[in-house]
N, C-alpha and C positions, 0 to 999 in steps of 0.2 A: 504494500500500500504506500503510494508515493507520499501521502500526507503524514505518514508515520515517522517523518523526520522533522525535528523542530529547529527553528531558526535561532541561532546565535545567542545562546545563554551566556556566552562570554564574548559579546561583540566588543570591538574597540570603543564603542560608545561608553562602555564601562569606564574608559580611561579619560573621558571628557569631564570637564568641570561641571558640577551639578550642585543643586541644593541638597540639604541633608536628606537621609533616607526616610521614606515613608514609614509610618508606624501604624498601630492599631487605629481604626476609625478613619483612615485616609481614603474615603470614597472619592471617586472621580467620575467625570462624564464618560460616555462611551469612547470618545477619543478627544485628545487635546493636542494643541500644537504649542510647544514651548516658545517663549519669546526669542527674538533674534535682534542683534544690533542693526541699526539702519544700514541698508545696503548689503547686509549679509544674506545668504540663502536661507529660506525658511527651513527650520528643523523638521525632521521626519515626524509625523504625528505619532503620539503615544496611544496605542490601542488599549482599551480596558473592556473587553467583551465579556458578557456573562458566561460562566462556565457551561451552562446548559446549552449555549448556542453552538458548542462543538458538535453536539448531536450523537456522541458516542463516548465510551470510556477508553482511556489509554493508560498504559504503564510502559514507560520507555527507559532504557539506559543507553546513553550516547557518548561518543567521543568527539570532541570539537577541537579543530585547529584553526587559529586565527592569525592572519598576516595583515599588518597595518603599519602606518607611519606614526611615530610618537616622538615629539621633541626633535624632529628632523632625522630620526633614525628608523630604519625598518625593523619591526619587532615581530616575534613569533611567540604565540602562547598556545598551550594545550590544557584541556581539562575534561572532566567527565561530568555529566548531568544525569540526575535521576528525576523523572517526571511521573506524576500521577494526576490524572485528570478524569473527572466524572461530572455529573449534572450539578453537583453542589459545590465542588471545590476544584481549584487548580493548585497543585502543590509541586514544588521542585526544590532540589538541593544541588548546588554547584560545588564541585570538589576539585581542588587543585593541590598538587604535591602531597596527596594522601590525606589532606585536611579539608573539612567542610568550610567553605568560604561564606556561604549564605544559604538561608532557607526562606522560602516564600510561600504564603498561603493566601489565595484570592478566592473569595466566596461570592463575588458579584457586587458586594457592597463595601467590604473592608479588605484592604491590602495589608497583610501582616508580614513583616520582614524581620528576620533574626540574622544578625551579622556577627561573625566571629571577631575577636579583638584584633586578629592579624589581617583582616580583610581590608584592602585599600579603600580609603574614603571615597575614591572616585568610582567605585562599583555602583552601577545604577540598576537596582532591581526593577524599577518601573520599565526601563528599556528592555530588560530581559523578558518580562511578561509580554510586552508589546511585540517583540520580535518573534517570540514563540507563537503568538496568535496569528501574526502575518504569514507564517510558514505553514501552520497546521489547520487553522480554523477554516470553515467553509467560506468560499469567496463572497457569497451574498451577505453573510454576517459582517464581513470586513467592509464591504462596500457601503453598507448601511450606517457605518460608524465613521467613515472618512469625512474630514472637513471639505468644504466647498473647494473645487478646483483640483482635488485629488481623485484618481481613479485606479482600479486594479484590473489588469489583464490576467485571465486565468486560462491556461491550456493544460492538456494532460501531463506535459513534462516541464512546464515553465510557468512562473508567475512574474508579473512586472508591476511595480508600484510607480505611478506617474504623478507628477505635478504638472498639469497642463500637458505639453508635448514631451517634457523631459522625463526620461526613465531615471528614477532615483534609486530604486532597488531592483535588482535582477536575481531571481531565484530559479535554479534549475534542479531537476530531479532525474539524474542520469540512470538510476536504478533504485529499487525499493529501499536500499540500505543507505543511500547517499543523497545529501542535499548540498548544492554549491550556491553560495550567496555572494553577490557583489553589491556592496553598498557604495554607490558611486559618489554620493554627496559627502559622506564622511570618510571615504577612501579606505575601505577594508574589504578583505575577502575571507570567507569562511568555508571550511570543509567539515561537514557534519556526517558522522557515520553511526548508524543505529546498530547495536549489537544483535546478533541473530535471534536470541531468546526474546528480545524486546519486539522485534518485527513479528514473530510468531504470535506473541501475546496480543499485539495491537490488531491483528487481523481476525481475532476471534469475535 
């Protein structure tokens, strides 16, 4: 199942400056667009879709490789992600270097985030959830939440998020175990591989 791969739970957007992490009770609209300085490109919208809009249950374990530019240098990061999603909750854990970096629980109203003391301040759990939903959730649920001027192209092996005519995010599914993501506006690439047991469980 091509949608059994989730988007960028360690996107380099984690490394961008952000406000403090969300805590209990931090409900948000279906999608929001963070502010940008005058003349700067509009940030990619943050999706916050209800768990039930996924339409199925998922349990996934994935390996993620990220390549990006940071402080003028090309960087490479790897981590594992554990995801559990059902009609009531979306839960995930991000693991790097054998340690849990962050846990997230989204019930459609409250986004609850637990961060380990060694987790970088720049990790953005809100973007993790948004990227997950952009990759996995049904296209119609995403389209209904996008701000004006944003559209989603959806084909069997590819998704494209656009602002006007500009392709901002390109997502490809070359096989059921792999997702390739190019985030053109923020300048990073991701290779996401779902472990075989997770693929089997997701297809049930």
